[in-house]
N, C-alpha and C positions, 0 to 999 in steps of 0.2 A: 377789460384788461387783455392785452395781446399776449401771444405766446412769448414774444421777446421780453415783455414785462415780467412774466412769470419766471422766465429763465434768469434774468439779471436783476430783478427788483424794479418796482414801479418807478423809481426815481431815475432810471436809466432808459434812454431811448436809442435803440439801434436803428441805423439807416436801413431801408429796405433793400432786398436783393433784386433779382430779375422779376419784372412784372409778368413776363411770359417765359417761365423757366425752360420749357422744351424748345421753343423757337430760338430764344436768345443763346442757350447753351449750344445748340446745333450751329448757329451762326458763328459764335466765337471759336468753336472747335474746328470748323471749316477754315477759318482764317489762320489758325495756328498750324493746321495740317498743311495748308498750301505754303505757308512760310517755311516750314521744315522740309517740304518736298522740293521747293525751289529757293535754296538759300541765296541771300543777297537781294532778293526782290522785296520791294515794299508792298505789303498787303493791307488793305483797309479793314478796320474793325469798328463798325459803328454800333454804339450802344447808348441807351438812355440812363444807364446806372449813375447814381450819385453817391459814390462811396465816401467814407471818411478819408480825409487827407492823411498821408501824402500820396497813396496810389491814385493815379488818374482813372477815368472811367474804363478805358480799354484794358488797363492793367488789372483792375478789379474784375472785369468780365472774364479775363483769362484765369484768374485765381478761382473764381466761382465755377469755372468750367472744368479745370484740371484737378483742383484740390478736392479731396473727399475724406470720409471717415477712415478709409483704409490706408491713407498716406500721411507720413510725418512731414511737417512743414517748418522751415526755419525762416525767421524774419530778421532783416538787418536792424541795427540799433534804432534808426529813426522810424522804421515801420513798426517796430515792436512796442512803441509807446503809444499812449492815447487809446482811441476806440478801435483801432484796426484789429488787434487780436480777438476781441469779442465779436467783431463783425465776421471774421473768418470762422471762428468756432461755431457761431450760430448758423451761418448760411452754408458752410461746407462740412462741418463736423470734424474738421481736421485736428489732429493732435499736434500742438506746437512744441518744438524741441529747442533746447538751448545750444546744442552742439551741432554745427553744420554737417558733420560726418554722418549723423543719424538721419538726415532729411532726404526724402525722395524729391521734394520740391523746395525751392528757396524763392522768397520774394524780396527783391532788393530795389529800393527807391533812391538810394544814395550811392551810385556806381563809383564815385571817386574814392569811397572807403570800402569797396568790395573786398572781402577776404580773399586770400590766394585761392585759386581754383583747386589746388590740391587739398584744400580744407574740406571739400565735398566728396561724397561717395562717387567712385569711378566705376562701380560694378565689380563683378568677379569673373574669372576666366570662363567658368561654366555658365554664368548668368550675367552677361554684360548689360542686360536691361535693368539690373539692380543698381543703377547709377542715378545721380541727381540731375534734374532739369531746373535751370535757373531762369526765373522770370525777372529781367532787369529793365527797369524804367530809366530811360535816358532823355537828355534834353532834346535831341534831334537824331533822326535816322538818315539825314541827308546833308547836314552842315558840319560834319566833323572831319578829321584828317582822312585822307584817302588810304584805303587798304584794298589789296587785290585778293579776291577769293577764288579758289578753284576747288573742284571736287564733285562728288555725286550731286546731281540736280542742277549743275551749272554747265551750260553748253560749252563754253570755252573758258571765259573768266568774267568776273563781275567786279566793278569798282564800287565799294561801299564806303559810306561816310558816317560812321557812328560817332556821335559826340558824347563827351562827359566821362570817358573811361580814363583810368590812370595810365601813366606812361608804361607801367610794367604789364599791363593787361595782355597785350598781344604776344609778348614773350611767354607769358604763362599759357596762353592759348596754344602756342607752338608745342609746348611740352604736353599739353592735354591731347592735341592731335596725334602726337607720336605714340600715345597709348592705345590708339585705335586697334581693336573694336571696343576697348574700354574708354572711359572718359565721360565728362559731363556734356550735356547739350544746353544750349542757351536760346531763349526767346527774348529778343529786344523789343521794347514797347516805347512809343512816344506819341502822346496825344491819342489819335485814333488810327494809328498805323503799327504794323508788326513786321519784324524781320527775324527769320530763323537762322540759327547757326548750329547745325549738327556737328558732332565730334569728328566726322569724316572730312570736313572742309578744312583745307589748308589756307592760311592767311599770311600774306606778305605785305609789309608796310612799304 
């Protein structure tokens, strides 16, 4: 009987996590770090993970890399059903919360129904790092409406095409950007690629 069986009961089978946790965690962390350091650029994140749906392999790799027992995690409605919560509890040790404002990380796989960004923690004046990072899985990082990004990490400007977001999203992002140095940060994921959107980046449609 495996550790997962003992935790959840022998009738339940959890999907495995990283085969090589050290190497794969480092690889995923480098991809996220590069994405946040150079906003708007598409960075590859290759992984052999086979997570429970709906998170894609790269999305799950980021979750297993960033989430841990010290951080509260919020899941959107479609992600919070089925085997995903148990997968994250077992492999990350994270405490899942029902209220977005309590979360340090959020995992969203249905971006069209993303709660307003103001629903998440924006940090405090003395501790701006106490804000939420949203991991948002989208249909494409290159085939959506054009938006122009400017700010730290972008040499002049970058044209980015994130697909699957609601019409109100970029208006909400403008308000989030105005809060800087407070505000949420976002990691967009699609298939095996990642794009970072730190709070200091200005976006114009």
